[in-house]
C-alpha positions as CSV (number, residue, x, y, z in Angstrom):
1,X,-82.7,156.4,-3.9
2,X,-85.9,156.9,-4.8
3,X,-88.4,160.1,-4.2
4,X,-89.3,158.2,-0.6
5,X,-85.5,158.6,0.1
6,X,-85.3,154.6,0.2
7,X,-82.2,152.9,-1.7
8,X,-83.1,151.0,-5.0
9,X,-79.0,149.9,-5.6
10,X,-76.1,150.1,-4.0
11,X,-73.8,152.8,-3.9
12,X,-70.9,152.9,-6.6
13,X,-67.3,154.6,-6.3
14,X,-67.0,157.0,-9.3
15,X,-63.5,158.4,-9.7
16,X,-62.3,160.5,-6.7
17,X,-65.0,162.7,-6.5
18,X,-68.6,163.8,-8.3
19,X,-68.1,166.9,-10.0
20,X,-71.8,167.3,-11.8
21,X,-74.8,165.2,-12.6
22,X,-76.5,165.3,-15.9
23,X,-78.5,163.8,-18.0
24,X,-76.0,162.5,-19.9
25,X,-74.1,160.5,-16.8
26,X,-71.6,161.8,-14.2
27,X,-68.6,164.0,-14.4
28,X,-66.2,162.6,-12.0
29,X,-62.4,163.3,-11.1
30,X,-60.3,160.6,-11.7
31,X,-57.4,161.8,-9.2
32,X,-56.7,164.1,-6.4
33,X,-53.4,165.5,-7.5
34,X,-54.5,166.7,-10.5
35,X,-57.9,167.6,-12.2
36,X,-58.8,164.5,-14.8
37,X,-62.4,164.0,-15.8
38,X,-64.5,160.6,-16.7
39,X,-67.7,160.1,-17.3
40,X,-70.0,157.5,-16.0
41,X,-73.5,156.3,-16.7
42,X,-76.0,155.9,-13.7
43,X,-75.5,152.6,-13.1
44,X,-71.0,153.4,-12.8
45,X,-70.1,151.9,-15.5
46,X,-67.7,154.2,-17.2
47,X,-68.7,155.9,-20.4
48,X,-65.3,157.8,-21.2
49,X,-62.5,158.2,-19.7
50,X,-61.4,161.9,-21.0
51,X,-56.8,161.3,-20.6
52,X,-56.1,164.3,-19.5
53,X,-58.7,166.5,-19.9
54,X,-60.9,168.4,-17.0
55,X,-64.5,168.8,-18.0
56,X,-66.8,171.6,-16.2
57,X,-69.6,173.9,-16.8
58,X,-71.9,171.7,-18.8
59,X,-74.7,173.5,-20.5
60,X,-76.8,170.6,-21.5
61,X,-75.0,168.3,-23.9
62,X,-72.1,170.4,-24.3
63,X,-69.3,170.8,-21.2
64,X,-65.8,173.2,-21.2
65,X,-62.6,171.2,-20.8
66,X,-59.1,172.2,-19.9
67,X,-55.5,170.2,-19.0
68,X,-54.8,171.3,-15.5
69,X,-51.3,173.3,-15.0
70,X,-51.3,174.2,-18.6
71,X,-51.8,177.5,-20.5
72,X,-54.2,175.5,-22.9
73,X,-57.4,176.5,-25.6
74,X,-59.0,173.1,-25.5
75,X,-62.2,172.1,-27.4
76,X,-65.8,171.9,-25.6
77,X,-66.8,168.2,-25.2
78,X,-70.0,166.4,-26.5
79,X,-71.6,164.7,-22.8
80,X,-74.1,163.2,-25.6
81,X,-71.3,161.2,-27.4
82,X,-68.7,161.5,-25.6
83,X,-66.4,162.8,-27.7
84,X,-65.0,166.6,-28.1
85,X,-66.5,168.8,-30.9
86,X,-64.8,169.9,-33.8
87,X,-66.0,173.1,-35.1
88,X,-65.3,173.8,-39.3
89,X,-65.0,176.5,-41.3
């Protein structure tokens, strides 16, 4: 919709539910039974399927991740490149 609340594009279905809208795209849940995320552009095209990862709490270009129903310590995701962030010593 534009600033006058007029529809400019046809609606697009993104996964099962939209979780966050960021300047890098839209984070949506892929499924309703487990929390797994995908990143879409603003036209509804899939940018990145994060597999088992659930992406949440975006802070600018970085978002936290976890794998549903597991005790884990997963790496954060770079929303600009749609890749996990690896930190080296």
